[in-house]
PAMAR-960375 format. One record per atom (N, C-alpha, C): residue number from 1; y, x, z negated; atom name. Coordinates in Angstrom, 3 decimals. Each point is the difference from the previous one (the first is absolute). Example, Ala and Ser with C-alpha at 12.3 -4.5 7.8 and 13.67 -1.06 7.14 Angstrom:
<sepas>
<sepa pos="1" yy="-5.690" xx="13.190" zz="-7.800" site="N"/>
<sepa pos="1" yy="1.190" xx="-0.890" zz="0.000" site="CA"/>
<sepa pos="1" yy="1.200" xx="0.900" zz="0.000" site="C"/>
<sepa pos="2" yy="1.050" xx="-0.350" zz="0.720" site="N"/>
<sepa pos="2" yy="1.190" xx="0.820" zz="-0.060" site="CA"/>
<sepa pos="2" yy="1.090" xx="-0.770" zz="-0.730" site="C"/>
</sepas>
This chain:
<sepas>
<sepa pos="1" yy="-6.272" xx="34.786" zz="2.516" site="N"/>
<sepa pos="1" yy="-0.253" xx="-0.126" zz="-1.425" site="CA"/>
<sepa pos="1" yy="0.799" xx="-1.153" zz="-0.602" site="C"/>
<sepa pos="2" yy="1.169" xx="-0.234" zz="0.545" site="N"/>
<sepa pos="2" yy="0.852" xx="-1.061" zz="-0.508" site="CA"/>
<sepa pos="2" yy="-0.624" xx="-1.374" zz="0.237" site="C"/>
<sepa pos="3" yy="-0.655" xx="-0.178" zz="1.137" site="N"/>
<sepa pos="3" yy="-0.628" xx="-1.282" zz="0.316" site="CA"/>
<sepa pos="3" yy="-1.108" xx="-0.292" zz="-1.004" site="C"/>
<sepa pos="4" yy="-0.770" xx="1.024" zz="-0.340" site="N"/>
<sepa pos="4" yy="-1.065" xx="-0.185" zz="-0.978" site="CA"/>
<sepa pos="4" yy="0.561" xx="-0.352" zz="-1.370" site="C"/>
<sepa pos="5" yy="1.086" xx="0.643" zz="-0.392" site="N"/>
<sepa pos="5" yy="0.617" xx="-0.286" zz="-1.294" site="CA"/>
<sepa pos="5" yy="0.544" xx="-1.426" zz="-0.042" site="C"/>
<sepa pos="6" yy="0.582" xx="-0.453" zz="1.116" site="N"/>
<sepa pos="6" yy="0.501" xx="-1.373" zz="0.058" site="CA"/>
<sepa pos="6" yy="-1.136" xx="-1.012" zz="-0.073" site="C"/>
<sepa pos="7" yy="-1.089" xx="0.287" zz="0.703" site="N"/>
<sepa pos="7" yy="-1.152" xx="-0.897" zz="-0.035" site="CA"/>
<sepa pos="7" yy="-0.599" xx="-0.052" zz="-1.402" site="C"/>
<sepa pos="8" yy="-0.080" xx="1.135" zz="-0.660" site="N"/>
<sepa pos="8" yy="-0.529" xx="0.035" zz="-1.363" site="CA"/>
<sepa pos="8" yy="0.892" xx="-0.780" zz="-0.954" site="C"/>
<sepa pos="9" yy="1.302" xx="0.108" zz="0.176" site="N"/>
<sepa pos="9" yy="0.927" xx="-0.750" zz="-0.844" site="CA"/>
<sepa pos="9" yy="-0.145" xx="-1.500" zz="0.235" site="C"/>
<sepa pos="10" yy="-0.198" xx="-0.404" zz="1.265" site="N"/>
<sepa pos="10" yy="-0.214" xx="-1.408" zz="0.302" site="CA"/>
<sepa pos="10" yy="-1.266" xx="-0.531" zz="-0.658" site="C"/>
<sepa pos="11" yy="-1.064" xx="0.794" zz="-0.001" site="N"/>
<sepa pos="11" yy="-1.253" xx="-0.410" zz="-0.639" site="CA"/>
<sepa pos="11" yy="0.208" xx="-0.127" zz="-1.505" site="C"/>
<sepa pos="12" yy="0.737" xx="0.909" zz="-0.588" site="N"/>
<sepa pos="12" yy="0.276" xx="-0.082" zz="-1.433" site="CA"/>
<sepa pos="12" yy="0.819" xx="-1.245" zz="-0.336" site="C"/>
<sepa pos="13" yy="0.953" xx="-0.336" zz="0.859" site="N"/>
<sepa pos="13" yy="0.817" xx="-1.186" zz="-0.235" site="CA"/>
<sepa pos="13" yy="-0.816" xx="-1.276" zz="0.154" site="C"/>
<sepa pos="14" yy="-0.950" xx="-0.030" zz="0.929" site="N"/>
<sepa pos="14" yy="-0.812" xx="-1.188" zz="0.247" site="CA"/>
<sepa pos="14" yy="-1.110" xx="-0.169" zz="-1.033" site="C"/>
<sepa pos="15" yy="-0.295" xx="1.032" zz="-0.744" site="N"/>
<sepa pos="15" yy="-1.125" xx="-0.037" zz="-0.929" site="CA"/>
<sepa pos="15" yy="0.146" xx="-1.102" zz="-1.036" site="C"/>
<sepa pos="16" yy="1.217" xx="-0.271" zz="-0.452" site="N"/>
<sepa pos="16" yy="0.206" xx="-1.009" zz="-1.025" site="CA"/>
<sepa pos="16" yy="0.113" xx="-1.416" zz="0.528" site="C"/>
<sepa pos="17" yy="0.041" xx="-0.182" zz="1.311" site="N"/>
<sepa pos="17" yy="0.189" xx="-1.325" zz="0.583" site="CA"/>
<sepa pos="17" yy="-1.321" xx="-0.566" zz="0.496" site="C"/>
<sepa pos="18" yy="-0.136" xx="-1.293" zz="-0.141" site="N"/>
<sepa pos="18" yy="-1.159" xx="-0.697" zz="0.542" site="CA"/>
<sepa pos="18" yy="0.390" xx="-0.541" zz="1.368" site="C"/>
<sepa pos="19" yy="-0.690" xx="0.404" zz="1.071" site="N"/>
<sepa pos="19" yy="0.397" xx="-0.459" zz="1.343" site="CA"/>
<sepa pos="19" yy="-0.076" xx="-1.521" zz="0.151" site="C"/>
<sepa pos="20" yy="-0.977" xx="-0.634" zz="-0.628" site="N"/>
<sepa pos="20" yy="-0.120" xx="-1.454" zz="0.105" site="CA"/>
<sepa pos="20" yy="1.189" xx="-0.677" zz="-0.665" site="C"/>
<sepa pos="21" yy="0.409" xx="0.502" zz="-1.147" site="N"/>
<sepa pos="21" yy="1.133" xx="-0.580" zz="-0.717" site="CA"/>
<sepa pos="21" yy="1.290" xx="0.134" zz="0.812" site="C"/>
<sepa pos="22" yy="0.192" xx="1.154" zz="0.627" site="N"/>
<sepa pos="22" yy="1.194" xx="0.199" zz="0.826" site="CA"/>
<sepa pos="22" yy="-0.011" xx="-0.951" zz="1.192" site="C"/>
<sepa pos="23" yy="-1.168" xx="-0.202" zz="0.609" site="N"/>
<sepa pos="23" yy="-0.119" xx="-0.917" zz="1.136" site="CA"/>
<sepa pos="23" yy="0.293" xx="-1.427" zz="-0.422" site="C"/>
<sepa pos="24" yy="-0.522" xx="-0.417" zz="-1.138" site="N"/>
<sepa pos="24" yy="0.229" xx="-1.365" zz="-0.488" site="CA"/>
<sepa pos="24" yy="1.473" xx="-0.214" zz="-0.304" site="C"/>
<sepa pos="25" yy="0.671" xx="0.991" zz="-0.558" site="N"/>
<sepa pos="25" yy="1.427" xx="-0.128" zz="-0.291" site="CA"/>
<sepa pos="25" yy="0.813" xx="-0.150" zz="1.284" site="C"/>
<sepa pos="26" yy="-0.363" xx="0.760" zz="1.060" site="N"/>
<sepa pos="26" yy="0.716" xx="-0.107" zz="1.263" site="CA"/>
<sepa pos="26" yy="-0.208" xx="-1.372" zz="0.632" site="C"/>
<sepa pos="27" yy="-1.228" xx="-0.500" zz="-0.038" site="N"/>
<sepa pos="27" yy="-0.291" xx="-1.304" zz="0.589" site="CA"/>
<sepa pos="27" yy="0.711" xx="-1.103" zz="-0.782" site="C"/>
<sepa pos="28" yy="0.005" xx="0.098" zz="-1.323" site="N"/>
<sepa pos="28" yy="0.673" xx="-0.999" zz="-0.829" site="CA"/>
<sepa pos="28" yy="1.494" xx="-0.019" zz="0.286" site="C"/>
<sepa pos="29" yy="0.573" xx="1.187" zz="0.142" site="N"/>
<sepa pos="29" yy="1.431" xx="0.095" zz="0.282" site="CA"/>
<sepa pos="29" yy="0.320" xx="-0.619" zz="1.363" site="C"/>
<sepa pos="30" yy="-0.830" xx="0.265" zz="0.995" site="N"/>
<sepa pos="30" yy="0.223" xx="-0.553" zz="1.329" site="CA"/>
<sepa pos="30" yy="-0.175" xx="-1.512" zz="0.003" site="C"/>
<sepa pos="31" yy="-1.014" xx="-0.497" zz="-0.713" site="N"/>
<sepa pos="31" yy="-0.240" xx="-1.449" zz="-0.052" site="CA"/>
<sepa pos="31" yy="1.148" xx="-0.724" zz="-0.691" site="C"/>
<sepa pos="32" yy="0.541" xx="0.581" zz="-1.051" site="N"/>
<sepa pos="32" yy="1.133" xx="-0.606" zz="-0.699" site="CA"/>
<sepa pos="32" yy="1.214" xx="-0.100" zz="0.926" site="C"/>
<sepa pos="33" yy="0.268" xx="1.060" zz="0.735" site="N"/>
<sepa pos="33" yy="1.110" xx="-0.026" zz="0.948" site="CA"/>
<sepa pos="33" yy="-0.228" xx="-0.987" zz="1.129" site="C"/>
<sepa pos="34" yy="-1.252" xx="-0.118" zz="0.443" site="N"/>
<sepa pos="34" yy="-0.311" xx="-0.941" zz="1.079" site="CA"/>
<sepa pos="34" yy="0.221" xx="-1.436" zz="-0.439" site="C"/>
<sepa pos="35" yy="-0.383" xx="-0.309" zz="-1.206" site="N"/>
<sepa pos="35" yy="0.204" xx="-1.366" zz="-0.506" site="CA"/>
<sepa pos="35" yy="1.491" xx="-0.292" zz="-0.149" site="C"/>
<sepa pos="36" yy="0.737" xx="0.966" zz="-0.501" site="N"/>
<sepa pos="36" yy="1.457" xx="-0.185" zz="-0.112" site="CA"/>
<sepa pos="36" yy="0.631" xx="-0.182" zz="1.373" site="C"/>
<sepa pos="37" yy="-0.444" xx="0.794" zz="0.971" site="N"/>
<sepa pos="37" yy="0.514" xx="-0.128" zz="1.356" site="CA"/>
<sepa pos="37" yy="-0.374" xx="-1.323" zz="0.638" site="C"/>
<sepa pos="38" yy="-1.201" xx="-0.486" zz="-0.293" site="N"/>
<sepa pos="38" yy="-0.438" xx="-1.295" zz="0.520" site="CA"/>
<sepa pos="38" yy="0.922" xx="-1.108" zz="-0.493" site="C"/>
<sepa pos="39" yy="0.262" xx="-0.001" zz="-1.279" site="N"/>
<sepa pos="39" yy="0.886" xx="-1.019" zz="-0.578" site="CA"/>
<sepa pos="39" yy="1.410" xx="0.135" zz="0.572" site="C"/>
<sepa pos="40" yy="0.485" xx="1.236" zz="0.079" site="N"/>
<sepa pos="40" yy="1.332" xx="0.212" zz="0.562" site="CA"/>
<sepa pos="40" yy="0.089" xx="-0.419" zz="1.462" site="C"/>
<sepa pos="41" yy="-1.042" xx="0.297" zz="0.772" site="N"/>
<sepa pos="41" yy="-0.021" xx="-0.397" zz="1.403" site="CA"/>
<sepa pos="41" yy="-0.049" xx="-1.503" zz="0.175" site="C"/>
<sepa pos="42" yy="-0.776" xx="-0.671" zz="-0.829" site="N"/>
<sepa pos="42" yy="-0.048" xx="-1.464" zz="0.068" site="CA"/>
<sepa pos="42" yy="1.335" xx="-0.624" zz="-0.373" site="C"/>
<sepa pos="43" yy="0.641" xx="0.540" zz="-1.015" site="N"/>
<sepa pos="43" yy="1.311" xx="-0.522" zz="-0.395" site="CA"/>
<sepa pos="43" yy="1.035" xx="0.228" zz="1.097" site="C"/>
<sepa pos="44" yy="-0.036" xx="1.178" zz="0.619" site="N"/>
<sepa pos="44" yy="0.918" xx="0.290" zz="1.096" site="CA"/>
<sepa pos="44" yy="-0.232" xx="-0.952" zz="1.167" site="C"/>
<sepa pos="45" yy="-1.253" xx="-0.177" zz="0.390" site="N"/>
<sepa pos="45" yy="-0.326" xx="-0.873" zz="1.119" site="CA"/>
<sepa pos="45" yy="0.364" xx="-1.450" zz="-0.257" site="C"/>
<sepa pos="46" yy="-0.208" xx="-0.457" zz="-1.209" site="N"/>
<sepa pos="46" yy="0.329" xx="-1.386" zz="-0.332" site="CA"/>
<sepa pos="46" yy="1.506" xx="-0.223" zz="-0.010" site="C"/>
<sepa pos="47" yy="0.751" xx="0.952" zz="-0.583" site="N"/>
<sepa pos="47" yy="1.439" xx="-0.158" zz="-0.128" site="CA"/>
<sepa pos="47" yy="0.694" xx="0.059" zz="1.357" site="C"/>
<sepa pos="48" yy="-0.402" xx="0.935" zz="0.851" site="N"/>
<sepa pos="48" yy="0.651" xx="0.166" zz="1.296" site="CA"/>
<sepa pos="48" yy="-0.699" xx="-0.764" zz="1.125" site="C"/>
<sepa pos="49" yy="-0.950" xx="-0.857" zz="-0.357" site="N"/>
<sepa pos="49" yy="-0.701" xx="-0.851" zz="0.973" site="CA"/>
<sepa pos="49" yy="-0.693" xx="0.823" zz="1.098" site="C"/>
<sepa pos="50" yy="-0.676" xx="1.080" zz="-0.431" site="N"/>
<sepa pos="50" yy="-0.763" xx="0.845" zz="0.917" site="CA"/>
<sepa pos="50" yy="-1.473" xx="-0.371" zz="-0.109" site="C"/>
<sepa pos="51" yy="-0.807" xx="0.595" zz="0.842" site="N"/>
<sepa pos="51" yy="-1.440" xx="-0.217" zz="-0.045" site="CA"/>
<sepa pos="51" yy="-0.552" xx="0.570" zz="-1.308" site="C"/>
<sepa pos="52" yy="-0.621" xx="-0.848" zz="-0.808" site="N"/>
<sepa pos="52" yy="-0.463" xx="0.431" zz="-1.317" site="CA"/>
<sepa pos="52" yy="-1.138" xx="1.008" zz="0.086" site="C"/>
<sepa pos="53" yy="-0.898" xx="-0.177" zz="0.956" site="N"/>
<sepa pos="53" yy="-1.135" xx="0.918" zz="0.114" site="CA"/>
<sepa pos="53" yy="0.455" xx="1.411" zz="0.351" site="C"/>
<sepa pos="54" yy="0.888" xx="0.092" zz="0.959" site="N"/>
<sepa pos="54" yy="0.479" xx="1.317" zz="0.426" site="CA"/>
<sepa pos="54" yy="0.817" xx="0.656" zz="-1.103" site="C"/>
<sepa pos="55" yy="0.870" xx="-0.751" zz="-0.625" site="N"/>
<sepa pos="55" yy="0.819" xx="0.585" zz="-1.063" site="CA"/>
<sepa pos="55" yy="-0.853" xx="0.396" zz="-1.205" site="C"/>
<sepa pos="56" yy="-1.064" xx="-0.748" zz="-0.279" site="N"/>
<sepa pos="56" yy="-0.894" xx="0.361" zz="-1.105" site="CA"/>
<sepa pos="56" yy="-0.769" xx="1.281" zz="0.306" site="C"/>
<sepa pos="57" yy="-0.476" xx="0.145" zz="1.241" site="N"/>
<sepa pos="57" yy="-0.745" xx="1.212" zz="0.364" site="CA"/>
<sepa pos="57" yy="0.910" xx="1.216" zz="-0.019" site="C"/>
<sepa pos="58" yy="1.194" xx="-0.142" zz="0.553" site="N"/>
<sepa pos="58" yy="0.948" xx="1.121" zz="-0.004" site="CA"/>
<sepa pos="58" yy="0.401" xx="0.347" zz="-1.436" site="C"/>
<sepa pos="59" yy="0.227" xx="-1.014" zz="-0.830" site="N"/>
<sepa pos="59" yy="0.331" xx="0.244" zz="-1.403" site="CA"/>
<sepa pos="59" yy="-1.123" xx="0.681" zz="-0.752" site="C"/>
<sepa pos="60" yy="-1.239" xx="-0.376" zz="0.288" site="N"/>
<sepa pos="60" yy="-1.147" xx="0.628" zz="-0.649" site="CA"/>
<sepa pos="60" yy="-0.102" xx="1.470" zz="0.368" site="C"/>
<sepa pos="61" yy="0.116" xx="0.295" zz="1.281" site="N"/>
<sepa pos="61" yy="-0.072" xx="1.394" zz="0.438" site="CA"/>
<sepa pos="61" yy="1.158" xx="0.824" zz="-0.558" site="C"/>
<sepa pos="62" yy="1.186" xx="-0.558" zz="0.048" site="N"/>
<sepa pos="62" yy="1.160" xx="0.728" zz="-0.506" site="CA"/>
<sepa pos="62" yy="-0.078" xx="0.195" zz="-1.514" site="C"/>
<sepa pos="63" yy="-0.403" xx="-1.035" zz="-0.718" site="N"/>
<sepa pos="63" yy="-0.102" xx="0.112" zz="-1.459" site="CA"/>
<sepa pos="63" yy="-1.045" xx="1.011" zz="-0.426" site="C"/>
<sepa pos="64" yy="-1.142" xx="0.012" zz="0.662" site="N"/>
<sepa pos="64" yy="-1.036" xx="0.972" zz="-0.331" site="CA"/>
<sepa pos="64" yy="0.434" xx="1.418" zz="0.290" site="C"/>
<sepa pos="65" yy="0.639" xx="0.207" zz="1.149" site="N"/>
<sepa pos="65" yy="0.448" xx="1.343" zz="0.361" site="CA"/>
<sepa pos="65" yy="1.110" xx="0.492" zz="-0.920" site="C"/>
<sepa pos="66" yy="0.961" xx="-0.866" zz="-0.278" site="N"/>
<sepa pos="66" yy="1.105" xx="0.399" zz="-0.875" site="CA"/>
<sepa pos="66" yy="-0.507" xx="0.319" zz="-1.399" site="C"/>
<sepa pos="67" yy="-0.861" xx="-0.839" zz="-0.513" site="N"/>
<sepa pos="67" yy="-0.510" xx="0.241" zz="-1.348" site="CA"/>
<sepa pos="67" yy="-0.877" xx="1.241" zz="-0.050" site="C"/>
<sepa pos="68" yy="-0.750" xx="0.270" zz="1.051" site="N"/>
<sepa pos="68" yy="-0.884" xx="1.163" zz="0.010" site="CA"/>
<sepa pos="68" yy="0.783" xx="1.299" zz="0.076" site="C"/>
<sepa pos="69" yy="1.039" xx="0.036" zz="0.844" site="N"/>
<sepa pos="69" yy="0.707" xx="1.250" zz="0.230" site="CA"/>
<sepa pos="69" yy="1.214" xx="0.210" zz="-0.891" site="C"/>
<sepa pos="70" yy="0.638" xx="-1.045" zz="-0.459" site="N"/>
<sepa pos="70" yy="1.257" xx="0.183" zz="-0.724" site="CA"/>
<sepa pos="70" yy="-0.098" xx="-0.203" zz="-1.502" site="C"/>
<sepa pos="71" yy="-0.911" xx="-0.828" zz="-0.447" site="N"/>
<sepa pos="71" yy="-0.083" xx="-0.286" zz="-1.432" site="CA"/>
<sepa pos="71" yy="-0.928" xx="1.013" zz="-0.649" site="C"/>
<sepa pos="72" yy="0.515" xx="0.719" zz="-0.958" site="N"/>
<sepa pos="72" yy="-0.765" xx="1.040" zz="-0.692" site="CA"/>
<sepa pos="72" yy="-0.559" xx="-0.571" zz="-1.298" site="C"/>
<sepa pos="73" yy="-1.307" xx="0.034" zz="-0.138" site="N"/>
<sepa pos="73" yy="-0.618" xx="-0.467" zz="-1.239" site="CA"/>
<sepa pos="73" yy="-0.806" xx="1.130" zz="-0.609" site="C"/>
<sepa pos="74" yy="0.341" xx="0.360" zz="-1.205" site="N"/>
<sepa pos="74" yy="-0.735" xx="1.044" zz="-0.730" site="CA"/>
<sepa pos="74" yy="-0.605" xx="-0.647" zz="-1.225" site="C"/>
<sepa pos="75" yy="-1.314" xx="-0.196" zz="0.046" site="N"/>
<sepa pos="75" yy="-0.692" xx="-0.622" zz="-1.135" site="CA"/>
<sepa pos="75" yy="-0.728" xx="1.043" zz="-0.803" site="C"/>
</sepas>
């Protein structure tokens, strides 16, 4: 009975949210972090004389992941 009550509560909580809007917000947040990581990776690679392509790709992946998982945005 508890599982059904939890599922019903989840449906009630989701009723006010638009799934498309939530998806767009997640993608926007990830893209913003990726761009920041790209710039940071390029700056790191240029300053320390590393391969710019590799540092940019690593920075993009790291920036997107960090922004997606650690930065909380409540709009």
